[in-house]
Each structure stands twice: as structure tokens, then as C-alpha cells.
BAVEX-180695 format. One record per atom (N, C-alpha, C): residue number from 1; residue in one letter; atom name; y, x, z. Coordinates in steps of 0.02 Angstrom, whole numbers, plus 50000, padded with zeros to 5 digits. Atoms other than C-alpha are relative to their C-alpha. Example, Ala and Ser with C-alpha at 12.3 -4.5 7.8 and 13.67 -1.06 7.14 Angstrom:
2
1;A;N;49941;50045;50000
1;A;CA;49775;50615;50390
1;A;C;50060;50045;50000
2;S;N;49941;49958;49997
2;S;CA;49947;50684;50357
2;S;C;50055;49961;50037
//
This chain:
218
1;M;N;49994;49948;50058
1;M;CA;44988;47829;55470
1;M;C;49965;50061;50006
2;T;N;50023;49940;50007
2;T;CA;44915;47978;55417
2;T;C;50037;50037;49933
3;G;N;49949;49963;50062
3;G;CA;45021;48024;55262
3;G;C;49958;50026;49927
4;I;N;50062;50002;50067
4;I;CA;44935;48078;55057
4;I;C;49989;50111;50022
5;P;N;50033;49923;50004
5;P;CA;44828;48242;55070
5;P;C;50036;50044;49964
6;I;N;49964;49934;50057
6;I;CA;44911;48406;55029
6;I;C;49955;50049;50038
7;D;N;49993;49944;49949
7;D;CA;44872;48579;55050
7;D;C;49999;50018;50071
8;N;N;49996;49962;49929
8;N;CA;44843;48666;55222
8;N;C;50063;50045;49988
9;K;N;49972;49951;49946
9;K;CA;44935;48820;55193
9;K;C;50080;49966;49976
10;F;N;49925;50021;49995
10;F;CA;45101;48679;55190
10;F;C;50014;49993;50071
11;E;N;50000;50017;49894
11;E;CA;45072;48691;55380
11;E;C;50007;50076;49997
12;T;N;49986;49899;49998
12;T;CA;45066;48905;55353
12;T;C;50041;50015;50004
13;P;N;49939;49945;50029
13;P;CA;45206;49000;55415
13;P;C;50031;50063;49987
14;I;N;49985;49941;50040
14;I;CA;45291;49100;55308
14;I;C;50073;50021;50036
15;N;N;49936;49977;49983
15;N;CA;45390;49246;55336
15;N;C;50078;49977;49922
16;Q;N;49949;50029;50071
16;Q;CA;45538;49176;55225
16;Q;C;50074;50076;50007
17;K;N;49956;49972;50022
17;K;CA;45643;49314;55274
17;K;C;49990;50064;49924
18;Q;N;50007;49956;50049
18;Q;CA;45546;49435;55169
18;Q;C;49943;49957;49951
19;W;N;50017;50042;50062
19;W;CA;45484;49304;55046
19;W;C;50100;50011;49964
20;L;N;49950;50001;50038
20;L;CA;45672;49321;55013
20;L;C;50035;50071;49987
21;I;N;49972;49912;50007
21;I;CA;45702;49502;55031
21;I;C;49946;50014;49916
22;D;N;50046;50005;50060
22;D;CA;45546;49503;54896
22;D;C;50023;49985;49969
23;N;N;49990;50042;50049
23;N;CA;45594;49399;54786
23;N;C;50097;50036;49963
24;N;N;49942;49997;50032
24;N;CA;45785;49499;54753
24;N;C;50068;49955;50059
25;L;N;49944;50050;49996
25;L;CA;45866;49364;54860
25;L;C;50045;50019;50069
26;D;N;49950;49984;49925
26;D;CA;45991;49355;55002
26;D;C;49976;49958;50084
27;P;N;50036;50037;49928
27;P;CA;45897;49291;55188
27;P;C;50068;49987;50023
28;D;N;49948;50008;49952
28;D;CA;46063;49300;55264
28;D;C;50045;49931;49947
29;K;N;49967;50044;50025
29;K;CA;46135;49155;55145
29;K;C;49953;49906;49968
30;Q;N;50056;50047;50014
30;Q;CA;46051;48965;55104
30;Q;C;49999;49995;49954
31;T;N;50032;50037;50074
31;T;CA;45949;48906;54982
31;T;C;49991;49975;49977
32;I;N;50010;50031;50028
32;I;CA;45964;48804;54856
32;I;C;49935;50000;49963
33;L;N;50027;50012;50053
33;L;CA;45799;48735;54770
33;L;C;50000;49958;49937
34;M;N;49976;50057;50005
34;M;CA;45818;48650;54650
34;M;C;49930;49998;49921
35;S;N;50056;50023;50039
35;S;CA;45655;48591;54548
35;S;C;50004;49949;49909
36;A;N;50003;50039;50043
36;A;CA;45689;48552;54354
36;A;C;49965;49985;49952
37;G;N;50034;50025;50015
37;G;CA;45540;48514;54289
37;G;C;49944;49928;50013
38;A;N;50009;50065;49999
38;A;CA;45516;48362;54383
38;A;C;50043;49966;49951
39;F;N;49954;50049;50029
39;F;CA;45661;48295;54273
39;F;C;49984;49968;49930
40;G;N;50044;49997;50068
40;G;CA;45566;48299;54119
40;G;C;50078;50018;49944
41;V;N;49945;50026;50072
41;V;CA;45750;48337;54033
41;V;C;50016;50103;50008
42;S;N;50018;49934;50013
42;S;CA;45790;48528;53981
42;S;C;50119;50018;50019
43;K;N;49921;49979;49986
43;K;CA;46015;48517;53993
43;K;C;50028;49968;50069
44;G;N;49967;50025;49941
44;G;CA;46133;48496;54103
44;G;C;50016;50039;50080
45;F;N;50008;49997;49931
45;F;CA;46064;48603;54264
45;F;C;50051;50064;49976
46;D;N;49934;49951;50011
46;D;CA;46194;48772;54190
46;D;C;50063;49970;50025
47;T;N;49913;50051;49978
47;T;CA;46354;48654;54235
47;T;C;49986;50003;50100
48;M;N;50012;50041;49923
48;M;CA;46243;48591;54406
48;M;C;49992;50085;50046
49;I;N;50036;49933;49981
49;I;CA;46184;48769;54457
49;I;C;50065;50042;50002
50;T;N;49954;49986;49994
50;T;CA;46354;48830;54433
50;T;C;50077;49962;50032
51;D;N;49923;50013;49971
51;D;CA;46474;48705;54507
51;D;C;49971;50023;50080
52;I;N;50037;49961;49936
52;I;CA;46336;48726;54650
52;I;C;50053;50071;50067
53;L;N;49992;49951;49981
53;L;CA;46416;48897;54668
53;L;C;50032;49996;50038
54;A;N;49920;50034;49966
54;A;CA;46578;48838;54663
54;A;C;50025;49978;50054
55;K;N;49991;50060;49959
55;K;CA;46574;48704;54780
55;K;C;49969;50035;50083
56;S;N;50043;50001;49951
56;S;CA;46465;48800;54921
56;S;C;49999;50089;49991
57;A;N;49978;49954;49990
57;A;CA;46527;48956;54987
57;A;C;49945;50056;50025
58;N;N;50031;49949;49957
58;N;CA;46375;49042;55077
58;N;C;49935;49991;49944
59;A;N;50049;50032;50019
59;A;CA;46246;48983;54935
59;A;C;49956;50034;49935
60;Q;N;50034;49985;50079
60;Q;CA;46121;49020;54798
60;Q;C;49935;49958;49988
61;V;N;50042;50060;50038
61;V;CA;46012;48941;54696
61;V;C;49944;50021;49979
62;V;N;50059;49971;50035
62;V;CA;45827;48953;54632
62;V;C;49975;49956;49986
63;M;N;50041;50048;50023
63;M;CA;45778;48861;54503
63;M;C;49957;49988;49971
64;I;N;50081;50018;50030
64;I;CA;45597;48778;54460
64;I;C;50012;50007;49943
65;C;N;49998;50007;50076
65;C;CA;45599;48791;54241
65;C;C;49942;49954;50001
66;G;N;50092;50009;50010
66;G;CA;45398;48742;54252
66;G;C;49992;49980;49977
67;K;N;50045;49962;50054
67;K;CA;45340;48751;54092
67;K;C;50046;49976;49932
68;S;N;49956;49965;50050
68;S;CA;45503;48727;53990
68;S;C;50010;50061;49991
69;K;N;49966;49966;50019
69;K;CA;45520;48863;53935
69;K;C;50079;50026;49949
70;E;N;49904;50016;50050
70;E;CA;45692;48830;53794
70;E;C;50039;50001;50066
71;L;N;49988;50023;49912
71;L;CA;45748;48790;53987
71;L;C;50026;50083;50038
72;K;N;50006;49908;49958
72;K;CA;45688;48963;54090
72;K;C;50030;50036;49950
73;R;N;49964;49948;50044
73;R;CA;45761;49064;53927
73;R;C;50082;49995;49993
74;S;N;49896;50012;49974
74;S;CA;45949;48971;53928
74;S;C;50023;50053;50062
75;L;N;49948;49993;49941
75;L;CA;45973;48982;54096
75;L;C;50008;50101;50005
76;T;N;50029;49917;49956
76;T;CA;45887;49163;54120
76;T;C;50066;50033;49972
77;A;N;49919;49977;50037
77;A;CA;46032;49219;53995
77;A;C;50060;49996;50033
78;K;N;49941;50027;49964
78;K;CA;46157;49128;54075
78;K;C;49997;50025;50050
79;F;N;50015;49969;49964
79;F;CA;46123;49189;54225
79;F;C;49980;50075;50030
80;K;N;50027;49916;50010
80;K;CA;46069;49366;54200
80;K;C;50024;50034;50068
81;S;N;49976;49964;49986
81;S;CA;46189;49445;54290
81;S;C;50029;49965;50056
82;N;N;49974;50039;49957
82;N;CA;46220;49314;54443
82;N;C;49952;50012;50055
83;E;N;50053;49976;49953
83;E;CA;46120;49399;54588
83;E;C;49979;49923;50056
84;N;N;50032;50080;49986
84;N;CA;46155;49195;54673
84;N;C;49951;49987;49982
85;V;N;50039;50046;50073
85;V;CA;46036;49137;54528
85;V;C;49947;50033;49991
86;L;N;50076;49958;49988
86;L;CA;45836;49163;54557
86;L;C;49968;49934;49925
87;I;N;50024;50054;50045
87;I;CA;45758;49069;54382
87;I;C;49949;50015;49964
88;L;N;50061;49993;49998
88;L;CA;45591;49057;54365
88;L;C;49973;49930;49960
89;G;N;50006;50050;50020
89;G;CA;45465;48972;54247
89;G;C;49945;49951;50042
90;Y;N;50031;50049;49964
90;Y;CA;45307;48866;54301
90;Y;C;49978;50055;50063
91;T;N;50027;49968;49976
91;T;CA;45260;48923;54465
91;T;C;49959;49999;50072
92;K;N;50046;49998;49898
92;K;CA;45122;48946;54621
92;K;C;50007;49990;50062
93;H;N;50005;50003;49924
93;H;CA;45197;48953;54753
93;H;C;50083;49955;50021
94;M;N;49956;50080;49945
94;M;CA;45317;48778;54803
94;M;C;50004;50026;50052
95;N;N;50033;50002;49942
95;N;CA;45240;48805;54965
95;N;C;50051;50055;50006
96;E;N;49971;49973;49990
96;E;CA;45327;48972;54989
96;E;C;50117;49971;50006
97;W;N;49919;50044;50025
97;W;CA;45511;48921;54899
97;W;C;50010;49971;50065
98;M;N;49970;50028;49965
98;M;CA;45508;48763;55003
98;M;C;50011;50034;50084
99;A;N;50007;49965;49934
99;A;CA;45478;48853;55163
99;A;C;50066;50080;50015
100;S;N;49909;49960;50028
100;S;CA;45628;48961;55116
100;S;C;50045;49994;49988
101;S;N;49946;50037;50036
101;S;CA;45737;48866;55061
101;S;C;50029;49940;50064
102;Q;N;49982;50047;49967
102;Q;CA;45864;48724;55161
102;Q;C;50014;49946;49955
103;L;N;49974;50043;50014
103;L;CA;45885;48612;55034
103;L;C;49945;49974;49938
104;M;N;50063;50015;50052
104;M;CA;45783;48539;54885
104;M;C;50058;49939;49958
105;I;N;49995;50063;50024
105;I;CA;45861;48433;54751
105;I;C;49954;50002;49959
106;T;N;50082;50012;50020
106;T;CA;45697;48375;54654
106;T;C;50031;49879;49975
107;K;N;50013;50063;49960
107;K;CA;45636;48193;54630
107;K;C;49968;49967;50016
108;P;N;50046;50033;49934
108;P;CA;45531;48083;54752
108;P;C;49950;50001;49979
109;G;N;50090;50061;50004
109;G;CA;45367;48089;54669
109;G;C;49963;50003;50075
110;G;N;50069;49997;49927
110;G;CA;45220;48055;54805
110;G;C;50018;50093;50026
111;I;N;50026;49916;49990
111;I;CA;45159;48238;54803
111;I;C;50048;50068;50025
112;T;N;49923;49953;49970
112;T;CA;45331;48337;54814
112;T;C;50036;50002;50032
113;I;N;49971;50012;49950
113;I;CA;45396;48255;54955
113;I;C;49962;50001;50046
114;T;N;50043;50004;49928
114;T;CA;45258;48229;55053
114;T;C;49978;50089;50022
115;E;N;49972;49903;50023
115;E;CA;45273;48438;55012
115;E;C;50059;50021;50033
116;G;N;49907;49956;49987
116;G;CA;45462;48482;55047
116;G;C;49952;49949;50094
117;F;N;50010;50016;49948
117;F;CA;45421;48361;55199
117;F;C;49944;50019;50061
118;A;N;50032;50009;49982
118;A;CA;45287;48423;55265
118;A;C;50027;50097;50013
119;R;N;49938;49896;50015
119;R;CA;45400;48607;55241
119;R;C;50038;49993;50024
120;C;N;49944;50046;49979
120;C;CA;45549;48486;55329
120;C;C;50052;50040;49943
121;I;N;49935;50009;50047
121;I;CA;45672;48512;55175
121;I;C;50042;49989;49990
122;P;N;49952;50053;50016
122;P;CA;45790;48414;55173
122;P;C;50023;50001;49915
123;M;N;49985;50016;50124
123;M;CA;45802;48320;54972
123;M;C;50058;49961;49995
124;I;N;49948;50057;50013
124;I;CA;45937;48260;54887
124;I;C;49955;49974;49929
125;F;N;50031;50044;50032
125;F;CA;45838;48139;54762
125;F;C;50061;49979;49931
126;L;N;49953;50021;50078
126;L;CA;45955;48144;54577
126;L;C;49941;49945;49952
127;N;N;50020;50023;50076
127;N;CA;45938;47988;54480
127;N;C;49929;49947;49993
128;P;N;50044;50040;50008
128;P;CA;45804;47915;54533
128;P;C;49971;49931;49980
129;A;N;50000;50034;50047
129;A;CA;45687;47804;54434
129;A;C;49965;49913;50033
130;P;N;50022;50053;49957
130;P;CA;45666;47615;54480
130;P;C;49914;50006;50026
131;G;N;50059;49993;49962
131;G;CA;45500;47578;54568
131;G;C;49963;50020;50076
132;Q;N;50046;49966;49946
132;Q;CA;45406;47696;54690
132;Q;C;50011;50076;49999
133;E;N;49941;49954;49932
133;E;CA;45529;47835;54677
133;E;C;50053;49981;50012
134;L;N;49932;49981;49938
134;L;CA;45667;47749;54722
134;L;C;49974;49966;50057
135;E;N;50012;50031;49940
135;E;CA;45586;47663;54853
135;E;C;49966;50046;50020
136;N;N;49977;49952;49910
136;N;CA;45544;47829;54942
136;N;C;50029;50042;49954
137;A;N;49964;49953;50014
137;A;CA;45704;47894;54864
137;A;C;50025;49962;50106
138;L;N;49982;50033;49934
138;L;CA;45754;47763;55012
138;L;C;49998;50011;50038
139;Y;N;50049;50016;49946
139;Y;CA;45614;47754;55134
139;Y;C;50021;50082;50021
140;F;N;50002;49954;49977
140;F;CA;45658;47954;55145
140;F;C;50095;49998;50027
141;E;N;49955;50000;49960
141;E;CA;45834;47937;55153
141;E;C;50027;49912;50051
142;E;N;50017;50031;49962
142;E;CA;45839;47808;55283
142;E;C;49996;50014;50074
143;K;N;50015;49955;49945
143;K;CA;45742;47910;55407
143;K;C;50062;50051;49987
144;G;N;49951;49927;50000
144;G;CA;45872;48034;55371
144;G;C;49966;50068;49977
145;F;N;50050;49945;50037
145;F;CA;45757;48149;55261
145;F;C;49992;50015;49944
146;G;N;49968;49995;50070
146;G;CA;45863;48132;55118
146;G;C;50060;49977;49969
147;K;N;49936;50068;50052
147;K;CA;46000;48072;55010
147;K;C;49978;50013;49923
148;I;N;50013;50017;50085
148;I;CA;45998;48014;54835
148;I;C;50082;49975;49997
149;A;N;49952;49994;50043
149;A;CA;46108;48047;54706
149;A;C;49981;49979;49915
150;D;N;49993;50045;50054
150;D;CA;46159;47943;54559
150;D;C;50016;50053;49952
151;T;N;49973;49960;50062
151;T;CA;46251;48073;54451
151;T;C;49967;50075;50005
152;P;N;49966;49939;49961
152;P;CA;46254;48260;54454
152;P;C;50040;50059;50042
153;E;N;49932;50015;49966
153;E;CA;46413;48243;54514
153;E;C;49989;50008;50107
154;E;N;50036;50032;49925
154;E;CA;46361;48157;54667
154;E;C;49990;50071;50020
155;A;N;50065;49931;49974
155;A;CA;46202;48293;54681
155;A;C;50041;50040;50054
156;I;N;49971;49943;49961
156;I;CA;46338;48422;54689
156;I;C;50079;49989;50066
157;K;N;49966;50015;49981
157;K;CA;46446;48354;54789
157;K;C;49960;50013;50060
158;I;N;50030;49997;49910
158;I;CA;46313;48317;54948
158;I;C;49963;50062;50023
159;V;N;50020;49922;49974
159;V;CA;46253;48499;54923
159;V;C;50067;50041;50031
160;A;N;49958;49987;49946
160;A;CA;46432;48551;54983
160;A;C;50010;49991;50073
161;S;N;50014;50020;49919
161;S;CA;46445;48452;55119
161;S;C;49948;49999;50020
162;L;N;50068;49949;49973
162;L;CA;46270;48497;55186
162;L;C;50030;50081;50047
163;T;N;50038;49913;49991
163;T;CA;46278;48689;55150
163;T;C;50101;50011;50032
164;N;N;49954;49967;49996
164;N;CA;46487;48704;55214
164;N;C;49999;49992;50094
165;G;N;50010;49998;49913
165;G;CA;46475;48724;55402
165;G;C;49956;49933;50029
166;N;N;50009;50062;49962
166;N;CA;46422;48536;55434
166;N;C;49922;49990;50046
167;E;N;50062;49999;49926
167;E;CA;46279;48496;55593
167;E;C;49971;49960;49941
168;Q;N;50031;50029;49982
168;Q;CA;46215;48387;55488
168;Q;C;49941;50008;49943
169;L;N;50045;49957;50034
169;L;CA;46093;48498;55371
169;L;C;49939;49982;50085
170;T;N;50073;49978;49924
170;T;CA;45998;48529;55550
170;T;C;50018;49931;50005
171;N;N;50010;50062;49989
171;N;CA;46015;48385;55620
171;N;C;49931;49946;49954
172;M;N;50069;50019;50044
172;M;CA;45887;48334;55436
172;M;C;49951;50002;50016
173;I;N;50052;49944;49982
173;I;CA;45788;48482;55485
173;I;C;49946;49943;50033
174;S;N;50050;50023;49927
174;S;CA;45743;48448;55668
174;S;C;49999;49897;49987
175;T;N;50041;50037;50005
175;T;CA;45723;48266;55652
175;T;C;49935;50009;49935
176;M;N;50058;50009;49992
176;M;CA;45585;48281;55519
176;M;C;49948;50059;50033
177;E;N;50035;49946;49977
177;E;CA;45520;48423;55628
177;E;C;49981;49955;50043
178;Q;N;50041;50028;49935
178;Q;CA;45502;48286;55750
178;Q;C;49953;49913;49965
179;D;N;50049;50066;50018
179;D;CA;45417;48152;55654
179;D;C;49950;50008;49942
180;K;N;50043;50008;50041
180;K;CA;45316;48235;55549
180;K;C;49930;50017;50002
181;I;N;50036;50011;49979
181;I;CA;45142;48204;55547
181;I;C;49984;50065;49946
182;K;N;49998;49905;50018
182;K;CA;45047;48387;55553
182;K;C;49933;49964;49977
183;Y;N;50081;50030;50035
183;Y;CA;44873;48387;55440
183;Y;C;49994;49929;49991
184;A;N;50010;50079;50043
184;A;CA;44889;48235;55347
184;A;C;49913;49985;49986
185;T;N;50061;49954;50033
185;T;CA;44734;48316;55253
185;T;C;49928;49983;50050
186;Q;N;50041;50015;49939
186;Q;CA;44619;48312;55418
186;Q;C;49999;49952;50026
187;T;N;50011;50075;49978
187;T;CA;44667;48166;55490
187;T;C;49995;49979;49941
188;I;N;50024;50036;50052
188;I;CA;44648;48080;55329
188;I;C;49875;49992;50002
189;C;N;50101;50004;50018
189;C;CA;44443;48147;55308
189;C;C;50002;49982;50081
190;R;N;50020;49988;49910
190;R;CA;44429;48120;55539
190;R;C;50020;49932;49971
191;D;N;50010;50090;49989
191;D;CA;44477;47930;55494
191;D;C;49964;49995;49961
192;L;N;50048;50038;50064
192;L;CA;44351;47901;55320
192;L;C;49938;50013;50054
193;L;N;50088;49999;49951
193;L;CA;44189;47994;55427
193;L;C;50010;49941;50095
194;D;N;50045;50039;49928
194;D;CA;44238;47880;55588
194;D;C;49980;49889;49980
195;L;N;50000;50029;50029
195;L;CA;44259;47729;55478
195;L;C;49917;49986;49971
196;I;N;50041;49995;50056
196;I;CA;44090;47758;55356
196;I;C;49965;50021;50070
197;G;N;50063;50019;49953
197;G;CA;43994;47783;55554
197;G;C;49966;50051;49999
198;H;N;50064;49945;49996
198;H;CA;43935;47952;55569
198;H;C;49989;50007;50080
199;S;N;50002;49990;49917
199;S;CA;43917;47898;55768
199;S;C;49924;50054;50030
200;S;N;50031;49985;50005
200;S;CA;43765;48012;55778
200;S;C;49986;50038;50037
201;Q;N;49962;49891;50010
201;Q;CA;43824;48184;55752
201;Q;C;50066;50018;49981
202;P;N;49954;50017;49997
202;P;CA;43975;48157;55800
202;P;C;50042;50098;49992
203;Q;N;49951;49920;50009
203;Q;CA;44016;48344;55843
203;Q;C;49982;50052;49910
204;E;N;50020;49938;50044
204;E;CA;43928;48414;55675
204;E;C;50041;49952;49935
205;I;N;49942;50008;50070
205;I;CA;44029;48294;55555
205;I;C;50083;50012;50017
206;Y;N;49931;50025;49976
206;Y;CA;44197;48314;55655
206;Y;C;50018;50098;49991
207;G;N;50031;49939;50028
207;G;CA;44148;48503;55639
207;G;C;50007;50041;49914
208;K;N;49995;49968;50056
208;K;CA;44142;48504;55481
208;K;C;50058;49988;49906
209;V;N;49929;50056;50008
209;V;CA;44327;48390;55433
209;V;C;50011;50059;49970
210;P;N;49966;49959;50054
210;P;CA;44397;48562;55379
210;P;C;49994;50022;49948
211;L;N;50056;50007;50078
211;L;CA;44297;48590;55227
211;L;C;49993;49950;49966
212;Y;N;50012;50112;50029
212;Y;CA;44298;48387;55182
212;Y;C;50084;50029;49983
213;A;N;49934;49970;50024
213;A;CA;44476;48442;55179
213;A;C;50049;50051;49929
214;R;N;49979;49949;50049
214;R;CA;44491;48590;55075
214;R;C;49978;49954;49940
215;F;N;50046;50025;50048
215;F;CA;44364;48492;54937
215;F;C;50069;49924;49989
216;F;N;49960;50054;50006
216;F;CA;44496;48335;54956
216;F;C;50060;50026;49971
217;V;N;49954;49993;50034
217;V;CA;44639;48392;54896
217;V;C;49986;50051;49926
218;K;N;50005;49954;50086
218;K;CA;44578;48521;54740
218;K;C;50007;49931;49945
//
């Protein structure tokens, strides 16, 4: 098993402290990453953010609103004076945010959870849809990489439990670090080349694997 191909930048070390400082956040607080764009709705996130901060004393929240300008506008207005909340729209920096956060609330889509797994960020899956989403969530929960929350209230309780001095969050991160498959994209390309049978010039072909891998994820 090799995993889903993702950009190699998700394997590249990030200066987490500096990234948070550059974005006016406190590197000594636990950063909760919320990906609202994955849910396709624009209501209820203000209450979730407020309750998370109320029940998780040392937390700050980064909300990715995706392409929902209405959601970004309303949340920015509500939390503009709160130094523990950063509201963003669409971003090309999910890699940096995943690398610099301790916990993520999201939907269990294949690419998202693979990128999160590469960054070893435990995930809370809010109300996964029946089918592949639910199967992904159940697998990650069984492996100890994430937890399923059927309601926003349950998600808030899980966040509070994991961020208030509980070793469970640290254990989840350690489990992900032990089990993750590094450089899945290159591994897939290498396996495909083996199947194709370029055995006459193996060194030349294998030397091109990183190049093929970059094209594979575009």
C-alpha cells in the first residue's frame, strides 16, 4: 500500500513558529484549523469558534472559508477584535496551516485526509456523509488518527478533551508519525515503472521518478 499521490511540499519541513508569528498568531497556543469550505454551508461556524475558545483555554482558531465570500465577511466582522481567531478565504497555503496546527476539523475527503496524514495533524470529522467519506472517517478513527463527531456540539467537546492537558492528542500525533507512508507519490511512480517493465535501463528510469511524481500530482 502506497497511499494517495500528493504534492511533495507536504513532506517538507516548515518553521511552524515563524509561520504563526508571521500571521499574527501565538506560537505557544494550540492552533485549531477549521476548513469550512469542505462543508458547503455558511451557518453555525461563529458559534463553533466561540464555544471552542470558551472551552479550550489555550487555543486559537484558524478558519479557512474557501470561496465563500459571505462566510468570510460575516466571520471577519464578528471576530475582527479577537486576537485568537484568524479568518481566511481561499488559500494556497493549506500545507503550511496543516503543518502549524495541532488539530483540524474537516470533512474526510480523500485528498484532505491524505495531506493531513502526511502532516501528522489529528482530525475531527464532522458529520461525514454515508459512503466513502464515512469509510474514510471510520478507518482513521480505528487507526487512531482522528475522531468522528456527528454534531458541532460533539466536535466542540472532542476539541476541549484533546486540548486541555490530555495526552491523547500527543499520542495521536505519535501514532500518525509512526504509521505514515512517506513520499507516496514517488512510491506510486516507482511501482508503476516496475509494472511497465523498464528493466533494461533501471537506473535511468528510477532517476526520473521525482520528475514523474511532480507531473503526477498536477
